[in-house]
C-alpha positions in Angstrom: 0.0 0.0 0.0 1.5 3.3 -1.0 -1.3 5.7 -0.2 -3.7 6.2 2.7 -7.1 4.7 2.0 -10.4 4.3 3.8 -11.8 0.9 4.6 -14.8 -0.2 6.6 -14.6 -2.6 9.5 -17.7 -3.4 11.5 -19.5 -0.5 9.9 -16.8 2.0 11.0 -14.8 4.1 8.5 -11.1 3.6 9.1 -8.4 5.8 7.5 -5.7 3.2 7.0 -2.4 5.0 6.7 0.3 3.7 4.4 3.6 2.7 6.1 5.6 5.0 4.0 3.8 8.3 4.7 4.8 11.2 6.8 5.7 10.4 10.4 3.3 10.8 13.2 5.7 13.1 15.2 3.6 15.8 16.8 0.5 17.9 16.9 0.9 19.1 13.3 1.0 15.6 11.9 -1.9 14.6 14.1 -4.0 17.5 12.8 -3.1 16.5 9.3 -4.4 13.0 9.8 -7.5 14.3 11.7 -8.3 16.6 8.8 -7.8 13.8 6.3 -10.0 11.5 8.3 -12.8 14.1 8.6 -12.6 14.8 4.9 -13.0 11.1 4.1 -15.7 10.3 6.7 -13.5 8.1 8.8 -14.0 7.6 12.6 -10.7 5.8 13.2 -7.2 6.6 12.1 -5.0 3.5 11.9 -1.3 4.4 11.7 1.3 1.6 11.2 3.9 1.5 13.9 6.6 2.1 11.2 5.1 5.6 10.7 5.1 6.6 14.4 8.1 8.7 15.3 10.5 7.3 17.9 9.8 10.3 20.1 6.2 9.2 20.5 7.5 6.1 22.4 9.6 8.2 24.7 6.8 9.4 27.0 9.0 12.1 28.5 9.1 13.8 25.1 5.4 14.7 25.4 4.8 13.7 21.8 2.4 10.9 22.6 0.4 13.0 25.0 0.1 15.9 22.5 -0.9 13.6 19.6 -3.4 11.7 21.7 -5.0 14.8 23.1 -5.7 16.1 19.6 -7.5 12.8 18.7 -9.5 12.9 21.9 -10.4 16.6 21.4 -11.7 15.9 17.9 -13.5 12.7 19.1 -11.6 10.5 16.7 -10.1 7.2 17.6 -6.4 6.4 16.9 -5.0 2.9 16.5 -1.3 2.3 16.3 -1.0 -0.9 14.3 1.9 -3.2 14.6 4.5 -4.7 16.9 5.4 -2.3 19.7 7.2 -4.9 21.8 10.7 -3.5 21.2 9.5 -0.2 22.6 7.7 -1.5 25.6 10.4 -4.0 26.6 12.7 -1.1 27.4 10.2 1.0 29.4 7.9 -0.1 32.2 6.1 3.3 31.9 5.4 2.7 28.2 4.3 -0.8 28.8 1.8 0.4 31.5 0.8 3.3 29.2 0.0 0.9 26.3 -1.9 -1.4 28.6 -4.0 1.5 30.1 -4.8 3.1 26.8 -6.0 -0.3 25.4 -8.6 -0.4 28.2 -10.2 2.8 26.9 -12.2 3.5 23.8 -10.2 6.2 22.0 -6.5 5.1 21.7 -5.4 1.6 20.9 -2.2 -0.3 20.3 -3.0 -3.4 18.2 -0.9 -6.0 16.6 -2.7 -6.0 13.2 -6.0 -5.2 11.5 -7.6 -8.3 12.8 -7.0 -7.1 16.3 -8.4 -3.7 15.4 -11.5 -5.3 14.1 -11.9 -7.2 17.4 -11.5 -3.9 19.3 -14.1 -2.3 17.2 -16.5 -5.2 17.7 -16.0 -5.0 21.4 -16.5 -1.2 21.5 -19.8 -1.6 19.7 
């Protein structure tokens, strides 16, 4: 996949981001994705882990908090799709953060699109 596209899972529009697009590295990038999602009638933005900036996974940088706050403010769900184990292995705080966000309904870290579909099914 070389371009972002919209797919439907469980009757929910998902902006599925291409792995080779711009990095999710701060508020500006989050707002760009949010605008794209609104323009394409998507309720979830699914960003491959390859496209998430390293700073996002360093909680002290504030990037994750800033990005996530934008998605919550605009009532849009964000799913980071892919293997984050290398990041959480080195940080207890990040591991706990991923676990806690996955308990909620707005921000998810999922292994793949099948896991995202399960989250959407469970969220109703």
